[in-house]
C-alpha positions in Angstrom: -3.1 -28.9 -16.2 -2.2 -25.1 -15.9 -5.8 -24.3 -16.8 -7.4 -26.7 -14.3 -5.4 -25.1 -11.5 -6.1 -21.7 -11.6 -6.7 -21.3 -7.8 -4.4 -22.2 -5.0 -6.6 -25.1 -3.7 -8.9 -25.8 -6.6 -10.4 -29.3 -6.4 -12.7 -31.2 -8.6 -15.9 -32.8 -7.5 -14.2 -36.0 -6.6 -11.7 -34.5 -4.3 -14.4 -32.2 -2.7 -16.4 -35.2 -1.8 -13.4 -37.1 -0.3 -11.0 -34.5 1.2 -12.9 -34.4 4.5 -14.5 -30.9 4.2 -18.0 -31.8 3.1 -20.9 -32.2 5.2 -21.2 -35.9 4.6 -24.5 -37.7 3.8 -26.5 -34.9 4.9 -25.0 -32.4 2.2 -24.9 -35.1 -0.4 -28.7 -35.8 0.0 -29.5 -32.0 0.0 -31.2 -32.4 3.3 -29.1 -29.9 5.3 -29.6 -26.2 5.6 -26.8 -23.7 5.7 -27.1 -23.4 9.5 -26.8 -27.3 9.8 -23.6 -27.0 7.5 -22.2 -24.3 9.9 -22.7 -26.4 13.3 -22.1 -29.9 11.7 -19.0 -30.6 13.9 -21.3 -30.5 17.0 -23.0 -33.5 16.1 -20.1 -35.4 17.8 -20.5 -35.8 21.4 -16.7 -35.2 22.2 -16.8 -31.9 20.4 -20.0 -30.8 22.2 -18.0 -31.4 25.5 -14.9 -29.6 24.2 -16.8 -26.9 22.9 -18.9 -25.9 26.1 -16.1 -26.2 28.2 -13.7 -24.2 26.3 -16.3 -21.4 25.7 -16.6 -20.9 29.5 -12.7 -21.3 30.0 -11.8 -18.8 27.1 -14.1 -16.0 28.5 -11.8 -16.1 31.7 -8.7 -16.3 29.6 -9.7 -13.1 27.8 -10.7 -11.6 31.3 -7.2 -12.3 32.4 -5.5 -11.1 29.1 -7.1 -7.6 29.4 -6.6 -7.3 33.2 -3.0 -8.3 33.1 -2.2 -5.7 30.4 -4.0 -3.1 32.6 -2.1 -4.1 35.8 1.2 -3.9 34.1 0.4 -0.5 32.5 -1.0 0.8 35.8 2.1 -0.4 37.8 4.7 1.0 35.3 3.1 3.3 32.7 5.7 1.9 30.2 5.0 0.8 26.7 8.2 -1.0 26.6 7.2 -3.1 29.9 3.9 -4.0 28.1 5.8 -5.3 25.2 8.2 -7.1 27.4 5.6 -8.9 29.3 4.0 -10.0 26.0 7.4 -11.2 25.1 7.8 -13.1 28.3 4.4 -14.8 28.0 4.9 -16.0 24.5 8.5 -16.5 23.6 8.3 -20.0 25.4 5.8 -21.0 22.5 8.4 -20.3 20.0 11.3 -22.0 22.0 9.3 -25.1 23.1 6.7 -25.6 20.8 8.7 -28.2 18.8 8.8 -30.4 22.1 4.9 -30.1 22.3 4.7 -31.2 18.8 6.6 -34.3 19.7 4.5 -34.9 22.6 1.3 -34.6 20.7 2.7 -37.0 17.9 4.0 -39.5 20.4 1.7 -39.6 23.4 -2.1 -39.4 24.3 -3.5 -36.1 23.2 -6.4 -36.1 25.5 -4.1 -36.5 28.5 -1.6 -33.8 27.4 -4.5 -31.2 27.1 -6.0 -32.3 30.5 -2.3 -31.7 32.1 -2.0 -28.4 30.3 -5.4 -26.9 31.2 -5.0 -28.0 35.0 -1.5 -26.3 34.9 -3.0 -23.0 33.5 -5.7 -23.0 36.2 -3.1 -23.2 39.1 -1.2 -20.4 37.4 -4.3 -18.1 37.2 -5.0 -18.8 40.9 -1.4 -17.8 41.9 -1.8 -14.6 39.9 -5.2 -13.9 41.6 -3.9 -14.6 45.2 -0.9 -12.1 44.7 -3.0 -9.4 43.3 -6.0 -9.9 45.8 -3.5 -9.6 48.7 -1.7 -6.8 47.3 1.6 -8.6 47.0 1.9 -8.6 43.2 5.0 -7.2 41.6 6.1 -6.8 38.1 8.7 -9.4 38.0 6.2 -11.7 39.5 3.9 -11.3 36.4 6.7 -11.7 34.1 7.5 -15.1 35.7 3.9 -16.3 35.8 3.5 -15.0 32.1 6.5 -17.0 31.2 5.5 -20.2 32.9 2.0 -19.8 31.2 3.6 -19.5 28.0 5.7 -23.0 28.6 2.4 -24.6 29.3 1.1 -23.1 26.0 3.9 -24.5 24.1 2.5 -28.1 24.8 -1.2 -27.1 24.9 -1.5 -25.6 21.5 0.1 -28.3 19.3 -1.9 -30.8 21.4 -5.3 -29.1 21.3 -5.0 -28.4 17.5 -4.0 -31.9 16.8 -6.7 -33.3 19.2 -9.5 -31.7 17.0 -9.1 -34.5 14.3 -9.4 -37.1 17.2 -12.7 -35.5 18.2 -14.5 -35.2 14.8 -12.4 -36.9 12.2 -11.4 -35.5 8.6 -14.9 -35.1 7.5 -15.6 -32.4 9.8 -12.3 -31.0 10.6 -12.6 -27.6 8.8 -15.8 -27.0 10.5 -14.4 -27.9 13.8 -11.5 -25.4 13.2 -14.0 -22.8 12.2 -16.3 -23.3 15.3 -13.1 -23.6 17.6 -12.3 -20.1 16.2 -15.9 -18.8 16.6 -15.6 -19.8 20.2 -12.4 -18.2 20.8 -13.6 -15.0 19.4 -17.0 -15.1 20.9 -15.1 -15.4 24.3 -13.1 -12.4 23.0 -16.1 -10.3 22.7 -17.6 -11.1 26.3 -14.4 -11.5 28.2 -12.8 -8.0 27.7 -16.1 -6.4 28.3 -16.6 -8.1 31.5 -12.9 -7.4 32.5 -13.2 -3.8 31.6 -16.0 -3.4 34.1 -14.6 -5.4 36.8 -11.2 -3.8 36.8 -12.9 -0.2 36.9 -15.2 -1.5 39.9 -13.3 -4.1 41.9 -9.8 -4.5 40.4 -7.8 -6.9 38.4 -7.4 -9.7 41.1 -10.9 -11.0 40.7 -10.5 -11.2 36.8 -7.7 -13.6 37.5 -9.6 -15.6 40.2 -12.6 -16.0 37.6 -10.3 -17.3 35.0 -8.8 -19.9 37.5 -12.5 -21.0 38.1 -13.2 -21.1 34.5 -10.7 -23.9 33.7 -12.8 -26.3 35.7 -15.5 -26.5 33.1 -13.0 -27.5 30.3 -11.3 -30.1 32.5 -14.6 -31.7 33.2 -15.6 -31.8 29.7 -12.2 -33.5 28.7 -12.5 -36.1 31.4 -16.0 -37.1 30.2 -14.8 -37.5 26.6 -14.7 -41.0 25.1 -12.2 -40.5 22.5 -9.6 -43.0 21.2 -6.3 -41.1 21.3 -3.6 -43.8 21.8 0.1 -42.9 22.4 1.9 -43.3 19.1 5.2 -45.2 19.3 8.1 -43.8 17.5 11.4 -45.7 16.8 13.3 -42.5 16.0 15.0 -40.2 18.8 13.0 -37.2 20.0 15.4 -35.1 18.1 14.9 -36.9 14.8 11.3 -37.0 15.4 11.4 -33.3 15.7 13.5 -32.7 12.7 11.3 -34.8 10.7 8.4 -32.1 11.1 10.6 -29.2 10.2 11.9 -31.0 7.1 8.3 -31.8 6.1 7.4 -27.9 6.3 10.6 -26.8 4.6 10.1 -29.2 1.6 6.3 -28.6 1.4 6.0 -25.3 -0.6 2.3 -24.5 0.1 2.7 -25.0 3.9 5.9 -23.2 4.1 4.4 -20.1 2.3 1.3 -20.1 4.5 3.4 -20.2 7.6 5.9 -17.7 6.5 3.1 -15.3 5.9 1.5 -16.1 9.3 4.8 -15.4 11.0 5.4 -12.1 9.1 1.8 -10.9 10.3 2.4 -12.1 14.0 5.7 -10.3 13.9 4.6 -7.0 12.6 1.0 -6.9 12.8 0.0 -8.2 16.1 1.8 -5.9 18.3 -1.3 -3.5 18.2 -2.9 -5.8 20.8 -0.1 -5.2 23.5 -0.1 -1.4 22.7 -3.9 -1.3 23.2 -3.8 0.1 26.5 -1.9 3.0 25.1 -4.6 3.8 22.6 -7.2 3.4 25.3 -5.6 5.8 27.8 -3.4 8.4 26.2 -4.9 8.6 22.6 -8.6 8.0 23.2 -8.7 8.9 26.9 -11.0 6.2 27.9 -9.3 4.1 30.6 -9.8 0.6 31.4 -13.4 0.5 30.4 -12.4 1.7 26.9 -9.8 -0.9 26.8 -12.3 -3.6 27.3 -14.6 -2.2 24.5 -11.7 -1.9 22.1 -10.7 -5.5 22.6 -14.2 -6.6 22.5 -14.7 -4.8 19.1 -11.8 -6.8 17.7 -13.3 -9.8 19.0 -16.6 -9.1 17.1 -14.9 -8.6 14.0 -12.8 -11.9 14.6 -16.0 -13.8 15.5 -17.6 -12.8 12.2 -14.8 -13.9 10.2 -14.7 -17.3 12.1 -18.5 -17.8 11.4 -17.6 -16.9 7.7 -15.5 -19.9 7.3 -17.9 -22.1 9.3 -20.5 -21.6 6.5 -18.2 -22.8 3.8 -18.3 -26.5 2.8 -15.0 -26.9 1.0 -11.3 -25.3 0.7 -11.8 -24.1 -2.8 -10.7 -20.4 -2.8 -9.1 -20.3 0.6 -5.5 -19.4 -0.8 -7.2 -16.1 -2.3 -8.9 -15.5 1.0 -5.5 -15.6 2.8 -4.1 -13.1 0.5 -6.8 -10.6 0.7 -7.2 -11.0 4.4 -3.6 -10.2 5.0 -3.8 -7.1 2.9 -7.2 -5.9 4.5 -5.5 -6.6 8.0 -2.7 -4.4 7.2 -5.0 -1.7 5.5 -7.4 -1.8 8.4 -4.3 -1.2 11.1 -3.2 1.8 9.3 -6.4 3.5 9.3 -7.0 2.5 12.9 -3.7 4.2 13.8 -4.9 7.5 12.3 -8.0 7.7 14.5 -8.3 9.8 17.6 -12.1 9.5 18.0 -13.1 6.7 20.3 -16.2 5.2 18.7 -14.6 5.4 15.1 -11.6 3.5 16.6 -14.1 0.9 17.8 -15.7 0.6 14.4 -12.3 0.3 12.7 -11.2 -2.5 14.9 -14.1 -4.7 13.3 -12.2 -5.2 10.1 -9.0 -5.7 11.9 -10.4 -8.6 13.8 -12.4 -10.0 10.9 -9.3 -10.0 8.6 -6.9 -11.4 11.1 -8.9 -14.2 12.2 -10.1 -15.3 8.9 -6.5 -15.4 7.6 -5.6 -17.5 10.7 -8.4 -19.9 10.2 -8.0 -20.3 6.6 -4.2 -21.1 7.0 -5.0 -23.5 9.7 -7.5 -25.3 7.7 -5.4 -25.5 4.7 -2.4 -26.8 6.5 -4.6 -29.5 8.5 -6.0 -30.9 5.3 -2.5 -31.2 3.6 -0.4 -32.7 6.6 -0.6 -36.4 7.4 -1.8 -37.4 10.8 1.6 -38.9 11.9 3.2 -35.5 11.4 0.1 -33.4 12.6 1.4 -32.5 16.0 4.8 -31.5 14.8 3.4 -29.2 11.9 0.8 -27.7 14.2 3.8 -26.8 16.6 5.5 -25.0 13.7 2.2 -23.2 13.0 2.2 -22.3 16.8 5.7 -21.0 16.6 4.8 -18.8 13.6 1.4 -17.5 15.0 2.2 -17.2 18.7 5.8 -17.6 18.9 6.8 -14.6 16.6 4.3 -12.5 18.4 6.4 -12.0 21.4 9.3 -10.8 19.5 6.8 -8.6 17.6 5.6 -7.3 21.1 9.0 -6.5 22.4 9.9 -4.6 19.2 6.7 -3.0 19.0 7.0 -1.7 22.7 10.4 -0.5 21.9 9.5 1.4 18.7 6.4 2.8 20.3 8.6 4.2 23.2 10.5 6.2 20.3 7.9 6.7 17.5 4.7 6.5 19.4 2.0 3.8 19.3 0.0 5.0 16.2 3.1 5.1 14.1 4.3 1.7 15.1 1.0 0.2 14.3 0.8 1.8 10.9 4.3 0.6 9.9 3.2 -2.9 10.9 0.1 -2.6 8.5 2.3 -1.4 5.7 4.5 -4.6 6.3 1.3 -6.8 6.2 0.4 -5.4 2.8 3.9 -6.1 1.4 3.6 -9.7 2.8 0.2 -10.2 1.0 1.7 -9.0 -2.2 4.6 -11.5 -1.8 2.2 -14.4 -1.2 0.1 -13.3 -4.3 3.3 -13.5 -6.5 3.9 -17.1 -5.2 0.5 -18.3 -5.3 0.6 -19.7 -8.8 3.7 -21.8 -8.2 2.1 -23.7 -5.2 -1.3 -24.5 -6.4 -0.5 -27.9 -8.2 1.2 -29.2 -5.0 -1.2 -28.0 -2.6 -4.3 -29.7 -4.6 -2.1 -32.9 -4.8 -1.6 -33.0 -0.9 -5.0 -32.2 -0.2 -6.4 -35.1 -2.4 -3.8 -37.6 -1.1 -4.7 -36.7 2.6 -8.4 -37.1 1.7 -7.9 -40.6 0.5 -5.8 -41.6 3.7 -8.5 -40.1 6.0 -10.8 -41.6 8.2 -13.6 -41.3 10.7 -13.2 -39.8 14.0 -12.3 -42.3 16.7 -15.1 -41.9 19.0 -15.6 -44.8 21.4 -19.3 -45.4 21.1 -21.4 -48.2 19.5 -23.8 -46.0 17.9 -23.2 -44.2 14.5 -23.0 -40.5 14.7 -26.4 -39.0 13.6 -26.6 -37.2 10.2 
């Protein structure tokens, strides 16, 4: 058994055909090209609607993220307040994501996502109005950021769990990869547009454009024909929530993946909230430079997500998580040393690549190991580790940057990420067998997407 499990997620030919990560009949007949494999989740009508709407909406979201950071920096000039706004916007995910996970496992996921996207749209329009009429104050940005974080506490578990309802287990890994690709494609376009708009006409129009962009994803969600019923639960909400925490705590592979992800979010991700300081004080480029720097990170992340999209199985993803975490830390250290603008842009490519590939691989491995009845609650813990730890890191990063400077703060975070990768590598041999067993068990229990159509999906 030890010889047959020399990789974290090694699977034999039987498990690879059943675990829901192959390409289906198209792959088995040898008729699919690599490009068809990479885009296979788009054969589902529901995912097509989701993909198109989200692509437009996420461009607006990234425009707002960059414009909001620049607005806070313009109003205050404070690294500490930059970190504090990041904290206010993401700490609700850490505090309330368990409730979002309960909702995703007990109620209709499609309706949850429609409600959260509508709420996000309204908050974007409020921020746009305040900014365009020159009424915006820093405390208002804090309040609106916190409210958006509360919405995200329900949106992220609901949306991540909803993926399997749209495409089923067979195409789940590809849907996760394409979802990440879409997220980071928008990350390339959105900041670039925001950098130009902020420099030319101000932040308010970026917020307004983000509000308008939500209309596309809401229409797509309303047009879906997906079976996502409410799930009755005999246990109380508290017991239901604790069941998810117990599953994570007693499942060594999932626990290790989430701990590493939480560490990276805590010590590595604060570089994002400190980016206005790099753009202005260190690289002397202003708002347009901020857009280019954020866009460069997005280009790297896009390539990371596409790398996963071309894969047909989960074999080797455990090793990828280790190397990507170490690569992310090393890239941050080198970036922190740069004082040349275009060199910094180039160095952000591996930062984005490694960060996104670690996140997407972790997401994939967790989703193929977790049973569907627990999916929302486990993805809530994933949200707490990935987004919920980030605000604490943002606050600490802002405080350290005030005392040590942004470059040293980012470099220290990079060193901590490398240490985390070493810890995960040491634990990897101990959790391979259980991970393989869970993947095969969930593959056997998996099914087809519950798409409400009388016609089979074309292969």
